[in-house]
N, C-alpha and C positions, 0 to 999 in steps of 0.2 A: 413739896414733892419735887418741883422744878429745881430748887436749890440743892436737894439731895442728889438728883441726877447730874447736875452740873459739877458738883464736888466729886462724884464718882468718876465722871469723864476726865476731870483734871487729874485724878489719881492714876487712872489708866494710861493717860498720855504723858505723865512724867512731871507735871507741874507741882506735884506733892513734894518733890525733892527740894523745893524752895522753902518749905515750911509754911505753906499757905500764902505765899506772896500773891498779891492782887495785881492783875494786869488790866490796864485801861487802854482802849484803842481810841485814838482821836482822829476824826475824819473831817477835813475842811470841805465844804461843798459850795457850789454855785451852779444852779440849774443841772443838778446831777441825778434827777429822778430816773433817767434811763439806765443808769449803771449802779446806783446805790443798793438796790435790792440784792443783786448778785454779790456785790462786795461784802455786804453785811452777812449774807448767807454763808460765807466761808469762815466766819469768825466765832463759830461755836467753841466755847471753852474760855473765851475772854470774860472777865468779871463785869466789865461795863463797856459800852460803846457810846462815845460822845460825838455827835455830829454838830459841827460849828458852821452855820450857814451865813453866807455873805450877802444875802438879799435875793434869793432865788425867786423866779416868777413861774416855776413849773410845778409847784407843789412839793418840792423836796423836803421842807421841814415837816409837813404833815405825814409824808411817807416815812421819814425817819422815826417819827413818834410811833407810827403804827408798827414799825419793826422792833420797837422796844428800846430805841436809843434815847439817850438824854439829848435834848436839842437846845442849842444856844444860838442866839442871833448876834452878829457883830457887823462891823463895816467890812467892805470887800477887801480882800488881800490875804494871801495865805499866811504871811508872817503874823498878822494880827489875829487871824482865825486860829492858827496853831497855838499861839501863846495863850489865847483865851481858853482853848480846850484843855491845855495842860494845867492851867490854874483851877479849872473846874473838876479835873479828874481826881479820883480818890485812890488810885493804885500806886503801889510802890514802884512799879515799872510802867513805862509809857510806850505805846506803839503808835507812831504817826503813820498814817496810810492815806493814799489818795482814793477818791471815790470811784475811779475807773480802773482800779487795780484789784486783781483777785489773787489771794495767796494760795499757792498750790498745796496739795495734801502733804502733811508732814510738818506744816509750819508750827503747830502747837508743840510738837515734840522737840523740834529744833529750838524753839523759844525757851521751853522749859530747861533744856540742857544748857543753853547759854546762861540763863539766869542762875542756875545752880553752880556752874563751873567758872563763869567769868563775870562776877558781879561788878567789877570795876571797868568793864568795857561796854561800849555800845555795839550795835550790830545792824547790818542791812541784809536784804535778800538779793538773790540773783535777778537780773533783768531779762524779761522775755516779753515779746509782743504777741498779741493774739492774731497773728497773720502768718500764712504759710509761704509767703513770697520769699524769694532770695534776698530781696532788699531788706526785709525784716531781719534775716539772719546776719546780714552785713552790719546793720545798725546794732544788733545785739552784741556782735563781736567788738565793735567800737566802744560800746558802753563798758564791756568787760575790761578792755584795755585801760580806759579812763579811770574806772573805779579801782582797778588793781594797781596800775602804775602811779597814778596821781593821788589815789586815796580819796576820790571825789565822787561818790555815788550821789545821784539825784534823789529827790523825794519820792519818785515813782518806784524806787526800790524799797520803800518803807524805812523806818528808823526805829529801832528798839533801844531804849535807854532807861537807866534807873533814874528815879527822881532825884536822889542825892547828886548824881553826876550832872543831870540836866540843870539843876538849880545852881550848882557850883560854877557852871559855865555861863550862867545868865539866861539860859533858855533861848527860845526863838526871839529874834528881834522883829519889831513890827515893820518889816521891809515889804515893798510891793513886788519884789522879784529877788531871786537868788537867796532867799531865806534859808533854803536847805544847804546850799554850799557854805553860807556864812557859819551855820552851826557845825557842819561837818569839819570845817577848817579848825574850829575851836576844839573839837573833840580830838583831832589829830589821828594820823594813821596808826600809831601804836596802840590807840585805845579803840580801834574800830575793827570789828570782825565781820567776815562775809559768810553768811549762813548758806548751806548747800540746799536751799529750797528756793524755788522761783516765785517772784512776784510778777504775775502776768498782767501787763498793762494794755489797755485798748490802743490799737493802732489808728483809730479814727482821725486823730490830728495829723498824722503823717500822710494818710490817704487823702485827706482834705487839702492839705497845704503842699503836698508833693514830698516824696521820700527824702530827696537830697536837700530841697529847699528848707524843710523843717529842721533837718539835722544841722545844716550849716548855720541856720539862725540860732540854734541852741549853742553851737560852738562859738559863734561870734559873741553871744551874750556872755559866755564864760570868759572869753578872751578880754572883752571890755571890762568886766568885773575884776579880772586879774590885773588889768592895767590901772586900776584905781578909779574907773568911772563909777559914779554912784548908782545904786539900784534904781533910784528915782529917775535918773536921766535915761538909763537903759530902758526902763518901762515906758517912758515917753517916746523913745525912738521906735519901739516896737508895739505901740498901742494899736 
């Protein structure tokens, strides 16, 4: 009965246009129990959810299992976790998503349309913070410029990619930092589309670290990486 309802929902929302293409969502976690339930709750319509945990101590793996996700344990590091999740996934299309990000309504329709019309391209969502402050709006504007002008969306915008393209590019590398930028660079601007649906990310890190301090830290990491500094060294500098 559940499978029938899920199939019917996919037909109504447009994924039937892909000829039954399976969509796997991969979520790397580390002490993400506070946000994972809401994140997973927005993913109705996906064929499977894979949570790759890097050693949480807050019950995240148990929660993920209770939510119906397939749970995998790995060493800590998003590059390692994302790679392991992709290897375990069964879908022809992969959606990589952070545990503190909520996809806005319409994401499944937009995903289905992209899969049907642009099979050779990857895609990301728009960036939005769950905060009403003017600082959040400024940061969102900066991210839009970076993603549009430089073609460098970060992982908190999600990444939708077909398995053939993902594997042809070599997938996520087991990097401790900048794993998202590394893969997006290999995808290239011409093969990356921006979907008109928001990925709403928690602003907790910006509120905790300071709006501008957090943003400048992110920009400095990107600048160092662009200058050829290794992800391992950048991670040690900002541990």
